[in-house]
N, C-alpha and C positions, 0 to 999 in steps of 0.2 A: 504493500500500498506505500505511496507515493504521494506529492503533493504536486501539483501544477495548477496553471493558472486558468479559469474556466474563459470558454470562447466568448461569450456574452457580456459578462461585467469586468472581466479581466483579475477577480480577486482569487487568493488562493482556495483550493478546495481536494479532495484528495481524488486520488484515479478511480477508484473504484465506486463511485455515488453515481445512480440514474440521473440526477438533477443538480443542479446549482443550487447549493443551501442559502445563495444569497439572492438571487433574484427567480430560482424555480424552474429556469429553463431546463428541458429534457434532452440529456445527450444519447447519440446512438450509444449501443453495446462496445466497448473499447475505444471509443473514440478520444477519453482523454488518456489510458493508457497509451496509445500511439502519439499524441500530442509530446507526453513525459519523454517517451523514448528519442522523438526527433530533438529536443531538447537538449537532451543529453549528449546526442551525438553531437550536435552544435558547438557545445560546451567544450567536450573532450577535443575536436579540432579547434578550437581557438587554444587553449590549453597546449597543444602539440606545436602549434606557432610560435608562442611563446618560450616554449622550452628551447625550438630549435634557435631562436633571436639568442637567448640569454648562452645556453652554452654551447654553439657552434660559432655564431658570428662574433660577439665578443673575444673572445680567443684568440681568432684571428684578427682584431683590429688590435688587441694589447701586443702583440707577436709584432705586428709591422712598426707601433709608435717607436722601439728603439731605433728602428732603423731611419725613419724620418726625421729624429732631433738631433742627427749629427751632422 
């Protein structure tokens, strides 16, 4: 059971509910689970990019700094 944002009012609700507890709009079965999984994949992709920048690009830049200061 996870949390995701409702389609209609954008408030947090559990992924296994049949309707939004805030506005009452009914959801199709599994729609919120699919949306939560999509949001998790998007977050994973963003964190992979940040990892690449922090741990691959930064050492390359730090390697070339001593050569440019002389």
